C-alpha positions in Angstrom: 0.0 0.0 0.0 2.9 2.4 0.7 4.2 1.9 -2.8 0.8 2.6 -4.3 0.4 5.7 -2.2 3.8 6.9 -3.2 3.0 6.4 -6.9 -0.2 8.3 -6.5 1.8 11.3 -5.2 4.3 11.1 -8.0 3.8 13.6 -10.9 2.6 12.1 -14.1 5.7 13.3 -16.0 8.0 11.6 -13.5 6.0 8.3 -13.8 6.3 8.5 -17.6 10.1 8.9 -17.2 10.3 5.9 -15.0 8.3 3.7 -17.4 10.4 4.8 -20.4 13.6 3.8 -18.5 12.3 0.3 -18.1 12.3 -0.3 -21.8 15.5 -2.1 -22.9 18.2 0.1 -24.6 16.0 3.1 -23.8 15.1 4.2 -27.3 13.1 7.1 -26.0 13.8 9.3 -23.0 12.3 12.5 -21.7 13.4 15.2 -19.3 12.4 18.5 -17.9 15.2 20.8 -16.8 14.2 23.6 -14.4 16.6 26.5 -14.7 17.1 28.8 -11.7 19.2 32.0 -11.3 20.5 33.9 -8.4 21.0 37.6 -9.1 23.8 39.0 -6.9 26.5 37.4 -4.9 25.5 34.5 -2.5 26.0 35.5 1.1 25.9 33.0 3.9 26.1 34.4 7.5 28.8 32.7 9.6 26.1 31.7 12.1 24.5 29.5 9.4 27.7 27.6 8.6 27.5 24.4 10.6 29.0 20.9 10.6 32.6 19.8 10.7 33.4 20.2 6.9 35.7 22.8 5.5 35.8 23.8 1.8 38.6 24.8 -0.5 39.4 24.9 -4.2 40.4 21.6 -5.7 43.3 20.9 -8.1 44.1 18.0 -10.4 46.0 16.5 -7.4 42.5 15.9 -5.9 41.2 13.7 -8.7 41.9 10.5 -6.8 39.8 11.8 -3.9 37.0 12.9 -6.3 37.0 9.5 -8.0 36.5 7.8 -4.6 33.1 9.5 -4.6 32.3 9.1 -8.3 34.3 7.0 -10.6 34.6 9.6 -13.4 38.4 10.3 -13.6 38.3 11.3 -17.3 35.4 13.7 -16.8 37.1 15.4 -13.9 40.4 15.8 -15.7 38.6 17.2 -18.7 36.9 19.8 -16.6 40.1 21.0 -15.0 41.7 21.2 -18.5 38.7 23.3 -19.7 39.3 25.7 -16.8 36.3 24.9 -14.7 36.4 25.5 -11.0 35.9 22.7 -8.4 35.2 23.2 -4.7 35.6 20.3 -2.4 34.3 19.7 1.2 36.9 18.1 3.5 36.6 16.2 6.7 40.2 16.0 7.8 42.1 14.8 4.7 39.0 13.1 3.2 37.0 14.6 0.4 33.3 14.1 1.2 31.7 16.4 -1.4 32.3 18.6 -4.4 30.6 21.1 -6.7 31.7 22.4 -10.1 31.4 25.9 -11.5 32.0 27.4 -14.9 32.6 31.0 -15.9 32.7 30.3 -19.7 30.3 31.7 -22.2 28.5 28.4 -22.5 28.4 24.9 -21.1 27.4 21.7 -22.7 25.2 19.4 -20.5 25.9 16.1 -22.2 23.3 13.8 -20.7 21.0 15.6 -23.2 23.6 17.4 -25.3 22.1 20.8 -24.4 24.2 23.9 -24.9 23.6 26.2 -22.0 24.3 29.9 -22.5 25.8 31.5 -19.4 24.8 35.1 -18.9 27.6 37.7 -18.9 29.4 37.9 -15.5 27.4 34.9 -14.2 28.7 31.6 -12.9 27.1 28.3 -13.9 26.9 25.8 -11.0 26.7 22.1 -11.8 27.4 18.6 -10.7 27.1 18.9 -6.9 27.7 15.7 -5.0 28.0 14.9 -1.3 28.8 11.6 0.3 25.6 10.0 1.7 27.0 9.9 5.2 27.5 13.7 5.2 24.4 15.0 3.6 22.2 17.5 5.5 25.3 18.6 7.4 25.6 22.1 6.0 28.0 21.4 3.1 25.7 22.9 0.4 25.6 26.2 2.3 29.4 26.1 2.7 29.8 25.6 -1.1 27.5 28.7 -1.7 29.4 30.8 0.9 32.7 29.9 -0.7 31.3 30.6 -4.1 30.2 34.0 -3.0 33.6 35.0 -1.8 35.2 33.8 -5.0 32.6 35.7 -7.1 33.3 38.9 -5.2 37.0 38.6 -6.1 36.1 38.0 -9.8 33.5 40.8 -10.1 30.7 38.2 -10.9 27.1 39.2 -10.6 25.0 36.0 -10.4 24.6 32.2 -10.5 22.8 30.0 -13.0 21.9 26.4 -12.4 19.3 23.8 -13.2 17.5 21.1 -11.3 15.7 18.1 -12.9 12.0 18.1 -12.5 11.1 15.6 -9.8 14.0 16.5 -7.5 11.7 18.7 -5.4 14.0 18.7 -2.4 16.7 20.4 -4.4 14.3 22.8 -6.0 12.9 23.9 -2.7 16.4 24.3 -1.2 17.5 26.5 -4.1 14.3 28.6 -3.9 14.6 29.1 -0.1 18.1 30.3 -0.6 17.0 32.9 -3.1 17.2 31.3 -6.5 14.3 32.1 -8.8 13.0 30.1 -11.7 14.2 31.5 -15.0 13.0 28.9 -17.6 12.3 25.3 -18.4 13.8 23.0 -21.1 11.8 20.0 -22.2 14.0 17.4 -23.7 13.3 14.3 -25.7 15.9 11.8 -26.8 15.0 9.4 -29.6 17.6 6.8 -30.4 20.4 8.9 -29.0 19.4 12.2 -30.7 18.0 15.0 -28.5 15.3 17.6 -29.3 14.5 20.5 -27.1 11.9 23.1 -26.4 12.7 26.0 -24.2 10.2 28.0 -22.2 11.5 31.2 -20.6 9.9 32.6 -17.5 11.7 35.9 -17.9 10.8 36.8 -21.5 9.2 35.4 -24.6 7.5 32.0 -24.3 10.0 30.1 -26.5 13.6 31.0 -27.3 14.1 28.0 -29.4 11.8 26.1 -31.8 10.5 22.7 -30.8 12.7 21.1 -33.5 16.0 22.2 -32.0 18.4 19.2 -32.2 21.4 18.6 -30.1 24.7 17.5 -31.7 25.6 13.9 -31.5 29.1 14.4 -30.1 29.5 12.9 -26.7 31.1 15.1 -24.0 31.4 15.0 -20.2 28.0 14.3 -18.6 26.9 16.4 -15.7 25.6 14.9 -12.5 24.1 18.1 -11.1 20.7 17.9 -9.4 19.5 14.7 -11.2 16.0 13.6 -10.5 15.9 10.8 -7.9 14.1 8.6 -10.4 17.2 8.5 -12.7 19.5 5.6 -12.9 22.5 7.5 -14.4 24.7 9.3 -11.9 24.2 13.1 -12.1 22.8 16.4 -9.0 21.6 19.8 -9.9 
């Protein structure tokens, strides 16, 4: 009965995602990416910083510690090579979490192949992960506090991110912090080829036609804020 009750509370879109993922080889997949933005520099009062973790910038020397959490050595090395910023949470000498940030003009989210335009002077936050044993211990706030200090030194003016529809805990956390919805991208992947429709919440209804197609080239997949119904590691 508990399973039936849970299914009844699950949005229809998420149920359809779950059903499509049961099909062998997954010929068709759907997704709904909820974009959020934070205008200004994140500020976290010291009194809100709790837990034993400390955060710092990561370097390529930290890749072994990152791969202990997620076995994605090639992806991590590629991100460092591209100039992306990684912040890690430490308990003693142990890495227990990380989050990535990009200040490039655009970022390719490769689970779907979506090219994300990053607003001028904004930072794109993606692929946040915390070891299960240390979740809900204040690490997310420490990441945002660290990011705010870094943004201030680089004259940045905002943060862009996205959360998969269905990951309501992450959506609520971002909105409580001050992030506001800026748009939605509906994604459909048919035999490996992705199609998108964008809906802006800040301007015209659709900034891209429904027939927009992603390139086939495979690049580093994000793990940010993935819906809890997903089976591939990812989050936003």
